[in-house]
C-alpha positions as CSV (number, residue, x, y, z in Angstrom):
1,M,5.4,-18.7,40.9
2,S,2.6,-16.3,40.5
3,R,3.1,-13.3,38.3
4,T,1.8,-9.8,39.0
5,P,0.1,-8.4,35.8
6,A,1.4,-5.1,34.5
7,V,-2.1,-3.8,33.7
8,D,-5.7,-4.7,34.4
9,T,-7.5,-5.1,31.1
10,V,-6.6,-5.2,27.4
11,G,-9.0,-5.7,24.5
12,I,-8.4,-7.2,21.1
13,V,-10.6,-6.7,18.1
14,G,-10.0,-9.4,15.5
15,A,-9.4,-13.1,16.1
16,G,-7.5,-13.8,12.9
17,A,-3.8,-14.6,12.5
18,V,-2.5,-11.4,14.1
19,G,-5.2,-11.2,16.8
20,Q,-4.4,-14.8,17.8
21,A,-0.6,-14.0,18.0
22,V,-1.3,-10.9,20.0
23,A,-3.5,-12.8,22.5
24,T,-0.8,-15.5,22.8
25,A,1.9,-12.9,23.5
26,L,-0.2,-11.1,26.1
27,C,-1.1,-14.4,27.8
28,T,2.4,-15.8,27.9
29,A,3.7,-12.5,29.2
30,G,1.1,-12.4,31.9
31,F,0.6,-8.8,30.8
32,G,-2.9,-8.2,32.3
33,R,-5.6,-9.6,34.5
34,R,-8.2,-9.7,31.8
35,L,-8.1,-10.1,28.0
36,L,-11.4,-9.1,26.3
37,I,-11.8,-10.5,22.8
38,T,-14.3,-9.6,20.0
39,S,-14.2,-10.6,16.4
40,R,-16.2,-10.7,13.2
41,T,-18.3,-13.6,14.5
42,P,-19.0,-14.6,18.1
43,E,-17.9,-18.2,17.4
44,Q,-14.5,-17.0,16.2
45,A,-14.0,-14.9,19.3
46,A,-15.2,-17.7,21.6
47,A,-12.9,-20.2,20.0
48,L,-9.9,-17.9,20.5
49,A,-10.9,-17.2,24.1
50,A,-11.2,-20.9,24.9
51,D,-7.8,-21.7,23.3
52,I,-6.1,-18.8,25.2
53,D,-7.8,-20.1,28.4
54,D,-6.2,-23.5,27.9
55,M,-2.8,-21.7,27.5
56,R,-3.5,-19.8,30.7
57,Q,-4.2,-23.0,32.6
58,A,-1.0,-24.7,31.2
59,T,1.3,-21.7,31.9
60,A,-0.3,-20.4,35.1
61,S,-0.8,-17.0,33.4
62,P,-2.8,-14.5,35.4
63,M,-4.6,-13.3,32.3
64,H,-8.2,-14.4,32.0
65,P,-9.7,-14.2,28.5
66,R,-13.4,-13.8,27.7
67,T,-15.5,-12.7,24.8
68,V,-17.3,-9.4,24.7
69,R,-19.1,-7.0,22.5
70,V,-17.2,-4.0,21.0
71,A,-19.1,-1.7,23.4
72,D,-17.8,-3.6,26.4
73,L,-14.2,-2.5,25.5
74,A,-14.8,0.9,26.9
75,D,-13.2,0.0,30.3
76,C,-10.0,-1.4,28.8
77,Q,-6.8,0.4,29.4
78,A,-5.9,-0.3,25.8
79,V,-7.5,-1.8,22.7
80,V,-5.6,-3.5,19.9
81,I,-7.3,-3.4,16.5
82,A,-6.3,-6.3,14.3
83,V,-9.4,-6.6,12.1
84,R,-9.0,-7.8,8.5
85,A,-11.7,-7.9,5.9
86,S,-12.1,-10.9,3.7
87,F,-10.4,-10.0,0.4
88,T,-7.7,-11.3,-1.9
89,N,-4.7,-9.0,-2.1
90,T,-3.4,-9.1,-5.7
91,R,-0.9,-6.3,-5.4
92,S,2.7,-7.1,-6.2
93,A,4.0,-3.7,-5.0
94,D,3.0,-1.5,-2.1
95,V,1.1,-4.6,-1.0
96,R,-0.1,-3.1,2.3
97,M,-2.3,-0.7,0.4
98,G,-4.2,-3.6,-1.0
99,G,-6.5,-3.7,2.1
100,A,-7.3,0.0,2.2
101,V,-10.8,-0.1,0.6
102,A,-11.6,-3.5,2.1
103,N,-10.6,-2.7,5.7
104,A,-11.8,0.9,5.9
105,P,-15.5,0.2,6.6
106,A,-14.7,-2.0,9.6
107,I,-12.3,0.6,10.9
108,G,-14.9,3.3,10.4
109,Q,-17.6,1.4,12.2
110,L,-15.3,0.5,15.1
111,A,-14.5,4.2,15.4
112,A,-18.2,4.9,15.7
113,A,-18.6,2.2,18.3
114,L,-15.6,3.4,20.3
115,H,-16.2,7.1,19.8
116,G,-14.5,9.1,22.6
117,Y,-12.8,6.1,24.1
118,P,-10.3,7.5,26.6
119,G,-7.7,4.7,26.6
120,T,-4.9,3.8,24.2
121,V,-5.7,2.4,20.8
122,L,-3.0,0.4,18.8
123,V,-4.0,-0.2,15.2
124,V,-2.4,-3.1,13.4
125,T,-4.7,-3.3,10.4
126,N,-3.0,-2.5,7.1
127,P,-2.3,0.0,5.6
128,V,-1.6,1.0,9.1
129,D,-0.7,4.6,8.6
130,V,-4.0,5.2,6.7
131,M,-6.1,3.1,9.1
132,S,-4.7,4.7,12.2
133,R,-5.5,8.2,10.8
134,L,-9.0,7.1,9.7
135,F,-9.7,5.7,13.2
136,A,-8.5,8.8,14.9
137,E,-10.4,11.1,12.5
138,L,-13.7,9.3,13.0
139,S,-13.5,8.3,16.7
140,G,-12.2,11.4,18.3
141,C,-9.9,9.3,20.4
142,E,-6.8,11.1,21.6
143,R,-4.3,8.2,22.0
144,V,-4.2,6.4,18.7
145,F,-1.0,4.8,17.5
146,G,-0.2,2.6,14.5
147,I,2.0,-0.5,14.7
148,G,4.5,-0.9,11.8
149,S,7.5,1.3,12.0
150,N,8.5,-0.3,15.3
151,L,8.5,-3.7,13.6
152,D,10.4,-2.2,10.6
153,S,13.0,-0.8,13.0
154,A,13.4,-4.0,14.9
155,R,14.0,-5.9,11.7
156,Y,16.5,-3.2,10.6
157,R,18.5,-3.4,13.8
158,A,18.5,-7.2,13.7
159,A,19.6,-7.3,10.0
160,L,22.4,-4.9,10.7
161,A,23.5,-6.9,13.8
162,R,23.6,-10.1,11.8
163,H,25.7,-8.4,9.1
164,L,28.2,-7.0,11.6
165,H,28.1,-10.0,13.9
166,V,27.2,-8.0,16.9
167,P,24.4,-8.2,19.4
168,A,21.2,-6.5,18.3
169,A,21.2,-4.5,21.5
170,A,24.4,-2.8,20.3
171,V,22.6,-1.3,17.3
172,A,20.7,2.0,17.6
173,G,18.7,3.1,14.6
174,H,15.3,3.8,13.3
175,V,13.1,3.1,10.3
176,I,10.4,5.8,9.9
177,G,7.8,7.1,7.5
178,E,5.3,4.8,5.9
179,H,5.2,1.1,7.0
180,G,6.0,-0.7,3.8
181,D,7.7,0.1,0.5
182,A,8.2,3.8,1.3
183,A,9.8,3.2,4.7
184,V,12.9,5.4,5.4
185,V,16.1,4.1,7.0
186,C,17.7,6.7,9.2
187,A,21.1,5.8,8.1
188,S,22.9,8.9,9.2
189,A,21.6,8.5,12.7
190,T,22.4,4.7,13.0
191,T,25.2,3.7,15.5
192,V,26.8,0.5,16.7
193,N,28.1,0.6,20.2
194,D,27.5,4.4,20.0
195,Q,29.8,4.7,17.0
196,R,29.0,5.5,13.3
197,V,29.9,2.6,11.0
198,P,29.7,2.1,7.2
199,L,26.3,0.6,6.4
200,P,25.4,-1.8,3.6
201,L,22.4,0.4,3.0
202,Q,21.0,-1.2,-0.2
203,Q,21.4,-4.7,1.3
204,L,19.5,-3.6,4.4
205,R,16.8,-2.0,2.4
206,D,16.4,-5.1,0.3
207,E,16.1,-7.2,3.4
208,L,13.4,-4.9,4.8
209,A,11.5,-5.0,1.5
210,T,11.5,-8.7,1.1
211,R,11.3,-10.1,4.7
212,A,7.5,-9.9,5.1
213,G,6.9,-11.5,1.7
214,R,9.2,-14.4,2.5
215,I,7.5,-15.0,5.8
216,S,4.0,-14.9,4.2
217,A,5.1,-17.2,1.4
218,G,6.2,-19.8,4.0
219,I,3.4,-19.6,6.7
220,G,0.7,-17.6,5.0
221,R,1.0,-14.3,7.0
222,T,3.2,-12.5,9.3
223,R,1.8,-12.6,12.8
224,F,4.4,-13.1,15.6
225,G,6.6,-10.1,14.6
226,P,3.6,-7.8,14.7
227,A,2.5,-9.3,18.0
228,G,5.9,-8.7,19.5
229,A,5.7,-5.1,18.3
230,V,2.3,-4.7,19.9
231,L,3.5,-6.0,23.2
232,S,6.5,-3.7,23.2
233,A,4.3,-0.7,22.3
234,L,1.8,-1.6,25.1
235,R,4.6,-1.6,27.7
236,K,5.5,2.0,26.7
237,T,2.1,3.5,26.1
238,L,0.6,2.1,29.3
239,A,3.6,3.3,31.4
240,V,4.9,-0.1,32.3
241,D,8.3,0.9,30.9
242,D,9.9,4.1,29.7
243,G,11.6,4.0,26.3
244,T,11.3,4.8,22.6
245,E,8.9,3.2,20.1
246,E,8.6,4.0,16.4
247,L,4.8,4.4,15.9
248,S,2.5,6.0,13.4
249,A,1.3,9.2,14.9
250,P,0.3,12.8,13.9
251,Y,3.3,14.9,13.2
252,G,3.9,18.1,11.2
253,G,0.5,17.9,9.5
254,G,0.6,14.2,8.5
255,W,0.6,10.7,10.0
256,L,3.8,8.7,9.7
257,G,5.9,6.4,11.7
258,I,8.2,8.4,14.0
259,P,10.3,7.6,17.1
260,L,8.3,8.5,20.2
261,R,10.0,8.7,23.6
262,F,7.6,7.6,26.3
263,T,8.0,8.7,29.8
264,Q,5.3,7.4,32.2
265,G,3.1,6.8,29.1
266,R,3.5,10.3,27.7
267,P,4.9,10.5,24.1
268,V,7.3,13.1,22.8
269,A,8.6,13.0,19.2
270,C,12.3,12.5,19.0
271,L,13.3,12.3,15.3
272,P,17.0,12.4,14.3
273,P,18.0,16.0,13.5
274,S,18.3,15.4,9.7
275,T,14.6,14.3,9.5
276,R,13.0,17.2,11.4
277,P,11.1,19.8,9.6
278,S,13.1,22.5,7.9
279,G,14.5,25.1,10.3
280,G,15.3,22.3,12.9
281,S,12.5,23.1,15.2
282,S,9.7,20.8,16.2
283,P,6.1,21.5,15.1
284,R,4.2,23.8,17.4
285,P,1.2,22.2,19.2
286,T,-2.1,22.9,17.5
287,P,-5.1,24.4,19.3
288,N,-6.4,20.8,19.7
289,S,-3.3,19.8,21.7
290,A,-4.0,17.7,24.8
291,P,-3.8,19.5,28.1
292,P,-0.7,19.0,30.3
293,T,-2.3,16.1,32.2
294,R,-2.4,14.1,28.9
295,P,0.2,13.3,26.3
296,C,1.8,16.6,25.2
297,G,4.8,18.1,23.6
298,P,5.9,18.0,20.0
299,C,3.6,15.0,19.3
300,P,0.2,16.0,20.9
301,H,-2.3,13.1,20.6
302,S,-5.6,14.6,19.9
303,N,-7.9,14.6,16.8
304,L,-5.6,16.9,14.9
305,L,-6.5,16.0,11.4
306,T,-9.7,16.9,9.6
307,A,-11.2,15.9,6.3
308,K,-9.6,18.9,4.7
309,G,-6.2,17.3,5.1
310,L,-7.4,13.7,4.8
311,H,-7.1,13.5,1.0
312,E,-3.6,15.1,1.0
313,H,-2.1,12.9,3.7
314,R,1.5,13.8,3.5
315,H,4.1,15.7,5.5
316,R,3.8,19.4,4.5
317,D,7.3,20.5,5.4
318,A,9.8,20.6,2.6
319,A,12.3,18.5,4.5
320,A,9.8,15.6,4.5
321,R,8.6,15.5,0.9
322,R,9.1,12.4,-1.0
323,G,12.2,12.4,-3.2
324,R,14.2,14.8,-1.2
325,Q,17.5,13.2,-0.2
326,H,19.7,13.4,2.9
327,H,23.4,13.9,2.5
328,D,23.8,10.2,2.8
329,G,21.3,9.3,0.1
330,Q,18.3,8.4,2.2
331,Q,14.9,9.8,1.5
332,H,13.0,12.1,3.9
333,P,9.9,10.5,5.5
334,R,6.4,11.4,4.2
335,G,3.0,11.0,5.7
336,H,0.9,8.4,4.0
337,R,-1.5,9.8,1.4
338,L,-5.0,8.6,1.4
339,R,-5.6,7.6,-2.2
340,A,-8.3,10.1,-3.0
341,P,-10.0,8.4,-6.0
342,L,-10.5,5.2,-4.0
343,L,-11.2,6.4,-0.4
344,R,-12.8,9.9,-0.7
345,P,-16.4,8.5,-1.2
346,L,-15.8,5.9,1.5
347,V,-14.5,8.4,4.0
348,E,-17.4,10.8,3.4
349,R,-19.9,7.9,3.8
350,L,-18.2,6.8,7.1
351,R,-18.4,10.4,8.4
352,R,-22.2,10.4,8.1
353,P,-24.2,9.9,11.3
354,A,-24.2,6.3,12.5
355,R,-28.0,5.9,12.0
356,E,-27.4,6.4,8.3
357,R,-24.9,3.5,8.1
358,V,-24.8,-0.1,8.9
359,R,-24.3,-0.4,12.6
360,R,-21.9,-3.3,12.9
361,P,-19.0,-4.3,10.7
362,G,-19.3,-7.9,9.5
363,G,-20.7,-9.4,12.7
364,L,-18.7,-7.3,15.2
365,R,-20.9,-6.7,18.2
């Protein structure tokens, strides 16, 4: 039986483990008519496109893959950025920050190549909160979201469902803030079958903290979980479905993972009451807020953040500073800080005109 694709064209940048899993998920779901793939080398992109094309033939998927240059992604409805530089991550804590300096040049040069891109950009590259902000800063793109908190939230709901022996669909709850060690479980807002229940909070936090490491120890890298999170986010951001996704986005002066309620592709922040800025009100839209025909409301998606705030990347409201506790013992979320000693020179270099920099990151075309 033929399937009707949900969208026309999606692009993927990066043909590594996560890029391969995203391409697989999109093809098997029959999500679009065309899948445009670019990567560090043309050979890598061509190999992935050929493999996905074999899958298309075997599964009768309507999605046709082909290799392109980065500049050819301009007509895509969405672009998924899953690049990863070649480096060895030696960090034992806050491991996602291990790729900050290594991955930032590729993100910066992609931002230059896609400057002003009007579609949706989903960033998967770690540290995702930093890389999402960096891409938005340098590209001027208005619809940039980071993947991470939605995967954390899915893992949290699944872990709680296993503990309580209930279906995962019965659990409503969010994990927000940074993707990684500083993620915040919204315990006070979690319900099971619409009822508050006692939570094994430390057990759940331990599961979230160790799950990715266990997966990586067994198969080398997490890939299918992030791919599923990308597919779910694409369905909301491209107006295929309405619903809520926890995505990294600008909010209250910082970038952090927050629940966004999408209606016909338009996001509105919908944090639980105890995590909102002090005073209980949502942040006012800034002068750079998108007009009514674009995503608007408490979470305007425009290039809100400038270099002035780049080096102090954190939530400025007192209710969201790290270390402040909810009545139930959970921390307030904070925006991810860009580590100034490491990234300030790099950010300044990436902000220079393109002619003063290397044009293409590591073979990306």
